[in-house]
N, C-alpha and C positions, 0 to 999 in steps of 0.2 A: 504494500500500500504506500509506503513511504517512497519507494523507488518510482512508482507511477506518478506520485504527486510531483516529484522533482522533474520528471519528464514533462509533465503538463506545464509546469512553470517555465521550463526551457522553451517548449513549443509556443507558449503564450508570448513570451518576450521576443522570440524569434519572429513570430508573425507581426507583433507590434513594431519591431525594428524594421521589418520590410515595408510595412505600411508607412512608417515615418520616413524611411530612407528614400523610397522612390518618388512619392509626391514631394517630399521635402527637398530632395536634390533637384527635382524639376523646378520647384519654386525658386530655389537658390540660383539655379542656372538662368532662369528668366530674369530674376532681379539683377544679377550681375550683367547680363546682356543689356538690360535697359540702362543701367548706370554707366556702362563703358561704351555702349553703341557698337560693340563687336561681339562675336560669338565664341571666342576662344580664350578670353581672359581667365586666368586661374581663379578658382573659387577660393579666394583668400580673404577672410573677414578682417584680418589685421589692417590691410591697407585702408579700408573705409572706416572701420569702427575703433581703431586704436590710434593710428598715426594721424588721423584728422581731428583728434580731440584738442580743443582750444584751451581748456582749463581743467582743473581737477587733478586728482592723483595720477591718472594715466598720462596726462599731458606732461606732468613733471617727470614722470618715469621715462618717457621716450624722447624728451627734448633736453637740450643743454643750453647753458648761457655762454655764448661766445663773445669774443672781444671785437672782431671785425675792424682792424685798423683801416683808417680812411685817409687821413692826411697826416703829415709829419713835418717837423722842423729840426734843424741841426744847430747846436750851439756854435758860436764863432770859433772856439778852439777845437771843435770836433769831438769833445769828450762826452757829450750827451746827445741822445735823440729824444725828442718829445713827440709822442705818438698819440693821435686821437683814436681811442678805442670806442667806436661809435655805438656799438650795441651794448656796451657796459657802462656808458655814460662816464667815461674816465679819460684822464690824460696819463699816459704811461711815461715814466722816466726810465730811459734805457741807457746802459753803458755799452757802446758799440764795440769796445775792446774786449770785454769779458762776455758779451752777449747776454747780460743779465738785466732783468727788469728790477730796477732799484726801488721804484715807488709807483703806486697807483693812486692818483688824486681824483677824487670824485668831483665831477663838474655838473653842469645842467643836463637837460634831457636831449638826447640825440646830438652830441657835439659834432661840428662839421670841420672847422679849421683851427689851426694854431699858428700864432706868430709871436716872435720874441721881441722884447723891447731892445732899443739900440744899445743899451748898456748891458744887456743879457741878464738882468736881474729879475725880470718879470716875463710871464707868458700870458697871452690873451687867447682864450678859447671861445669861439662862437657856439652857442647852443641853439640849434635850429628849432627844437620843440619847446624851448623855454622863453624865447624872445629876449635873450640877454647874452652878455659876454662875461665869462668868469675871468677875474684877474688873479693870477697865481704868483705868489712870492716863491721864487725857485729855491732860495736858500732854506726856507722852512717847509717847502712843498705843501703850502696851504693856500686855499682861496681866501684872499684878503678883501675882495670887493666884487660887486656884481653890477654891471653896466646895462641899463635898459636900452633896447633897440626897437626897430620895427619888427615886422612879423617874419620869422624864419631866417635869422642871421646866418650867413654862410661865409663867403670870402672876406678876408681881412687884409688891410694895408695900413702902414704907418705913414704919416706925413714926413716930408724930408727932414724937418727939424725934430721929429719924434714927439711932438706935443699933441697931435691929434690922431685918432684912430678912425679909419674909414671902414664901415661895416656894410656889407652888401646884404640887404634884406630880401631874401629870395621869394618869399610868399607874397609880400606886399609890394614887391618890385620897386624898392626904394634904395637909397644910399643914405645911411646915417653917419653924421660926422660928430664924434664924441671928443670933447675937451678932456684930456687925460689929467689935467690939473684939478678940475672940479668933478670929473666923473659924469658930467651932464651932457646930454645930446645938444649940440649947438645948432644944428640944422638938419633937415632931411629933404631930399629932392628925389624926383622920379627917375628911375632907370628903365632899361628895357624890360621885356616880359620874362619873369622868372630868372633874374640875374644870379650868378653864383661866383664867378671868377673875377679877380681884380689884381692889378699890378701897377706899381709906380715906375715911371720911366727912370733911367739911370741919372738924368740931369735933375730929377726931382720936380719937374714942372708939369707933368701930365700923368693923370691916373686913367687907366683903361678899365672898364667894367664890361664883362661879357654877359650875354643873356642866352638862356637855353631854349625857351619857347619862342616861336616866331610871332611876329605881330599878326593880329587877327585880320585876315583879308578874305574876301569871297573866294570860294573854290574856283580855281582856274587862273587866279592872279599869281604873279611871281612871288614866291615865298621870300620873306625878308626877316632878318633878326637884327636887333639894334646893338651896336657897340657904342656905349656911352663914354664920352671923352670929357673928363673933368680937368679944369684949370686949377692946379694945386695952389697957386698964389692967391687967387680970388675965391677959391672954393666954390666955384660955379660951373655949371655945365657949359663947356665950350662948343660941343658939337654932339649931335646924335646921328651917328653914321649907320645907315642901313646896309647890312651885308646880304646881298641877294643869294637866293637858292641855298642858304645855309641855316642850320639851327643846331641846337645842342652844343653851343659854343661854351664849353665847360670852363676852360682856363686859358690864360694868356701869359706870355713872357716876352721880355725885351732882350735884344742882343746887348752886350756890355757897352758897345759904342752908341747904342740908342738909334741906329739907323733902320732897324726893322722891329716890328712887333709881330708875334706869331701866336695864333689862337687855334685850339683844336675845334673841329666842326664835323657835322654830318651833312651830306647833300642828299636829301631824300627825293625819291621819284614818285611822290604820292599822286601825281597827276596822270600817271599811266596805270593801266590795269595791273593788278598784282601778278597776273600770269607772266609778266615780264621777268619774274625771278628766274624762270627757266632759261632765259637768254642772258642771265648774269647781270640784270639791270633793275635793281629795286632800291638799293641803298649804296652810297659810296661814302668814303671816310677820308678825311685829310686835315689840312690846315689852311687857315686864312692868313695871308701875310700882308701887312700894311707898311708901306714905306713911310718913314718918318721925315718927310720933307714937304715943302710946298708943292701942292698938286701931286702928292704921293699916290702911287697906284695901290689898288687892292687886288691881290692875285691869289687865286685858290689853287692849291696843288694837292693831289691825292696821295695817300699812303698805300692804296690798294695796288694789286697786280692783276693781270688779266684773268687769272684763275684762283685768286685768293684775295679775300677782303679782310681788312683790319678794323673790325667793328668796335664801336663804342670807345673812341678815343677820349681820354679823360684829362690827364695832366701833361704839361710840357715844361721842361727846364732846359736852360742853355748854360754850357760850361763857361767859366770865367774868362777863358781866352776867346770865346765867341765862335769856336770852330764846330762844335757839335750841339745838336738838340736831341733830347730824348723824349719820346712820346709813349705813354702807356695806353694800350688798347685792351680794355678790360674784357671785351667779348671773346678775345682769342688768346689771352694770357701771354701777351707779347709786348716787348719794348722795341720800338723802331728807332734806329740811330740815323739821324739826318745830318748830312754834311752841309753846313750853311754856306761855305764858299762855293760849293757846286750850285747852290740855289742862286747866289749872286751871279755866277757865270751864266746860268740858264737865263736869268732875267736880261743880262747884257746882250746876249746873242739872239734873243727872240723878238719877233715883231709883235706889235700889240694884238694882232689877230691870233698868232700862235699862243701868246700868253692867255688869251681868253679861252682858247680851246683846251689848254692844259687841265682845266677844272673837270673835264670829262674824259681825260686821257688815262686809261688804266695802265699804260705802259711807261708813263713818264717817271714813275717813282724810281726806276732803275738808275736814273741820272743823279739822284741825291740820297736815296736810302742805302746806306752802306752795310747794314746788318740788322737782323731780327734776333732778339734775345728772348728766349722763352722764360716764363716765370711760373709761379704757382697761380692758384685760382683768383681771378678778378684783381689784377694790379690796378691800383687807384693812384693815390698821391705819391709824388716823387720829391726827393730832396737831395741836393748835392753837398758834399763837404766843402768847406770854405776854399780849399785849394783845387776843388773840382776833380779830384782823382777818384772819388768814390760816389756812386749813386745808390741811394737807399730807396727801396720800392715797397710801398705798403700793399701786401698781398691780402686783400680784404677777407677772402673766404678761406684763407689758410691760417689766419691768426699768426702771421709771420712777416718779418721784414727781410727781403733779399738784398744782398750787397753785390754791386757790380763794379768792376774796375773799368773806369771810363777810357783807359788807354788800351788795354788788351781786349776790352769789350767782352769779358768773360765774367760769369757769376763766380765770386770768390768766397761767398759765405752766405749764411742765413741766420736770422735771430728769431728763435722761437719765443713768442710773447707769453706763452703759458696758458693758452686756451685749452678747452677740453680735448682730450685725445680722440674721443669717440666722434665719428662723423654720423650724426643721426640721419634718419630718413629725410626729414624736412631740410636739414642742412645740405644734403646731397641734392635735394630738389632746388634749393636756392642756387647751387652751383650750375645746375642745368639751365635754370631761368636766365642766368647771366652769361651763358656760354653759347657761341654761335656754331659749335662743332657739328650740330645736327641739321644745319640748313645748307642749302646748295651753295658751294664755294664760300662757306662761312659768311654769307651776306648780312645776316642779322640774327638776333636772338630775341627772346621775350622782352628783355630789358630795353632793347633799342626803341620799341614803340611804347613801352611802359616804364619810362625812367622813374626811379624811386617807387617802382611797382604801382605807379599811378597811370597817367596817360600823357601823350606828347602834344596834344592840342591840334593834331592834324586830321584831315579828312582824306580817306583813301577810297579808291575804286577797287573794291574787293572781288577778285576772281572773275568778274564778268569779262567776256570777250569783247564787249562793246565799250568804247571809250566813254567815260562820264556817266555810266548807269549804276544805280544802286550804291550811291556814295555812302560811306560809313564813317562816322565820327568815333575815334578811338575812345573806348570806355575804361574807366579806372578799374584796377584789380583790388583795390583796398577793401578788405572785409567783405568779400563777395560770397563766402562759403554758405551763408544762410539765405541767399537771394536768387535761387534759380528761378526760371531758366536763364540761359545766356545768349548773347548776340541780340541785336536790336529786334530781330524777328522771332526770338525765343525758340529757335530750332534746336539748340543744344541744351539738353535737360540737366546735364551735370558738368562739372569741371573736367571730369574724365573725357567726355566727348569733346568739349571745347578745346582741350589741349592735346587730344589724341588724334582721332581720325580727322576732325575738322582742321586742326592745325597743319597737319601734313598735306591734306588735300588742297586747302585753299591758300596756304601761305608758304610753307617750306618747299613743297613739291618734291619731297624726299620721303624715305621710309618713316613710318611712325616711330615714336619712342618705343623701345621695348617696354614690356609691362612693368618691370622693376623700376625703370626710370620714370614711367608715367605715374606710378604710385608715388614716387618721391616728389615729383613736380606738383602733383595734386595736393599732397600733404603740405607742401610749403605754401602753395597759394591759399589753401583754406585756413592754415593756422598761423602763418608767419607774416601777414601783411595787414597791419592795423592802420586805422586813420591817424593822422596827426591831430593833436588837440586844436580846436578852433579858437585860437587865442586872439585872432583879429576881430571876430564878430561875436563870440560868445565864450569868453574865457572861464567863467565860473557858473554858468547856468542861470544867471540873473539877467532876464531880458530887459532891454530898454523900453521906454514907453512906445516908441515906434514899432518895435518888434512885437510887443504885446498886442497892439492894434492889428498888426499883420497876422498874428496868430489867430485872432478872432475872425479875420477875413478868410484865412485858410480853412477854418473849421465851420464857417457859416453854412446855414441851411436855407436862408432867405436872402434875396438880393436887396438892393437899396430901395426898391419900390415895394417891398414887402411880399413879393411873389416867392413861392417855394422854388428852390433850385432842384432840378431833377437829381436824384441820388447819384447817378453815374456822372454827373457834371459838377460834383463837389470835389474840391481839391482833396479833402480828407478821405474820400471814398477810395480812391486809387493809391493815394500816398499816405498810408497809415504808419504811425510809429511802430517799432523803433527804427526800422530802416526806411520808412516812408515809401513803401511799395506794398501792393497787395499781391505781388507775385503772379499777376494775371496779364493777359493780353488786352489791348485797348485800341479803340478807334478814336483818334483825336484830330482827324482831318489835317495831318501835316505831311501826307505823302506828296512828293514832288512829281513832276511829269516824267522824270527819268527813273522813278521807282517802279518796281513790280508791285502789284497789288498785294498788300499784306497788313496784318495788325502789328502793333508794336508792343514789345515787352515793357511793362511799366518800370522805369528806372528808379533806383533808390536815390534819395536826395541828400543824404548825409554829406556835409562838406561840399555842397554843390557850388559854393562860391569859387572853389579851386579848379573848376572843370570847364571853363569856356573854351571854345564856343559851344552852343547848345543845339538841341534837337538832333535827330538821328544822323543828319547830314551836315551838321555844323553851320547851318545857314544863319542862325541867330547868334550874333556876336555877344550879346548880353542877355541876362535874364529878362530884362524889360522887353526886348525884341520878341521874345516868345509870344507875347500877347499884342504888343503895339503894332508889330509888322506881320506876324504869322498866326495870330489867333483871333482875328476879327470876327469870325463866325461863331464864337463862343462854343466851339466843340471841344476845346482843351480847357475846360473849366469856365465857369461863368465869371467873366471879369470886365466885360465892356460897359457895365453900368458903373464901374468904379471911377472915382475922380483920380487925377494924377497923384494927389497926395496919398490916396488909398493904395494905389498901385505901388508907390514908393514904400509904403509900410509893409505891403505883402512881400516885396523883394527883400526888404530889410529882415523880415522874419525868415525867409528862405535862406538867406546868408547865415543866419544864426544856427541852422540845423547842424548837429554834430553827431559823432558816433555814439551808439548805445553804451559803449564801455564807459564813456565819460558821464553820461546821464546816470548810470548805475554806480558811479563812484569807484569803478575798478581802477587800480593803479595805472598810471600812464606809461609805465615802463614795459608795456606789452611787446614793444619791438625787440626786446632783449632776448628773445628765444632762439632765433636761428641765424 
């Protein structure tokens, strides 16, 4: 009897197991097929349900806190390196001789740049997510003062006499001038769109400020980015120089004689269909060179070769003898060595027509690029020793500084900064996000169109064989894990599909990521890309009177005449907090004549102030234009009964919207995971 009972139990559980296994496996297979948009992705629950956790115990278990060196400076005697550890909100003090980290000084949130005072006693660190500059006494390794700036302080320069600090405010597109005697901001004036880099000329008379985002123009117009020229003596803008067909001008450097200024840049081909990537013609990378003389020319030269592109150029430094320039290309883990005398010779022997054509000549780099030096993952900031014999490279995603001999052009050492030894799944995903190795001829990577994991402000003709159809405004990737579906037409139900099958088919025209890499990339995009704090329009959650009036208009159910507003035409219906989207498709009558017929995925509105231009094709240059030019039929919310003051209030409220993490008082150091 006992034996038969055991057999019965075994049979029962066997039958139960079969019942669970076959339908359960079928359900799991269908679920994974839906999530990944392919039929052969492994049935691996870890990739979706462990590695994509954004908070809690599991998140802490599978992620690490990295350093991510971004920019650096060298003391005049060469005995110390000062390294901005961006993800750890710190300035590292490093002995380059012993390769030891001597100190880790906590600064503000998401530090960007560091510069040393002329006497070498202080360091100034810009904190992009704190809207201030930390002043550090280097003898005591302590922050002794904090200087308030505009929004998103990035690049730093000192005045020729060392009395003033120029701070480039990247988010508010300003330049702050701070009196270092009083610690007060003396004046602030407008720069280009999203400026970051700055450099003072050797004669101390001219300050250049580069900008990354292009000036907003209608699609089809020649793309332009502003180079802001400041007169150091008067501390006024001397010139606003538009650099055509270039953007992402990250940094700038002068030759020691001051005859040339050289800035990194990208030349995008967003006006041609993206299928041109197959012909090797979608993005090109190089430098803009500005002659420093009356009627000086602006000449653009490429770093690329016919079958190899050097994506995402970031920093540029020039040796003290003026012979060599070094440029970091973070998308291909490479330093390009440029012979400056060869450039001068090229300029002297070329006609104006030839110089104009060089900006699109993929073979011209052989005339002046003398070597490519490989680095670790994502080389960013560069710094030269005072004698110019050593180049230090911040390898952002290696937590390491590489050391290059500028005479032999060989890597002679590396400095481990002490980050985690483990490369987590999300960290590997970030490396893939920032690397062009998976695209045709290394033309671009995710970061190229999504700098700072945001968006580049450009409109593209995506995949269509027809010029100018189905134009697409690049969307931000910040905190998108909870806001599916993706693409303006909502055809991609998950990040897996967006960055797997769709990415290879529409953009890279190469093989898809293997499944392990796709898991990693997805994990990073879902967990590692938070919003910055909205310090410009809503620093602490206390709305202004205008924003409160705008909030009432945003949530209203009746118009100014007392009539009920149809539920589907109320702002709050489609744009519900916390992400200000209902995750549904909508008809708002914003289709252009060049669009295929479709509904649009309702976009989230958090930090919407930082994402101009607007609408799916970028035709609205400002938030106001969404309704004043392109919403006159009241299909995109009931607004035409509003007065101008009411519309201003509504826009003020929209600019105040910020990430759910800040509304819920979650610590702002979310960026420190990966």
